[in-house]
Steps between C-alpha positions, in 0.01 A plus 500: 500500500337832411156361586619396846646847555174666396302277738738591782459871427121468491503317833722773647255764378215311668689497828546875472122541463500671162153621403269295276513771235878469482469122462258543212733748332797270551311199365396700194860605436627144544225367275586757233869411521415131463278585203793670328725201563259208478231617262131428557555280804646793693227733375233276655651564845403868480130408480484353850 
């Protein structure tokens, strides 16, 4: 359920035309959070 909510929030941000820099920052934060919770698999997301 949390994943669906995050996807909805990201879509909403896209519709509001948030800058690319903000998206990169947000993705880095989400990747870091996933790394803390999921270990190495989450950490790999921050490299993209």
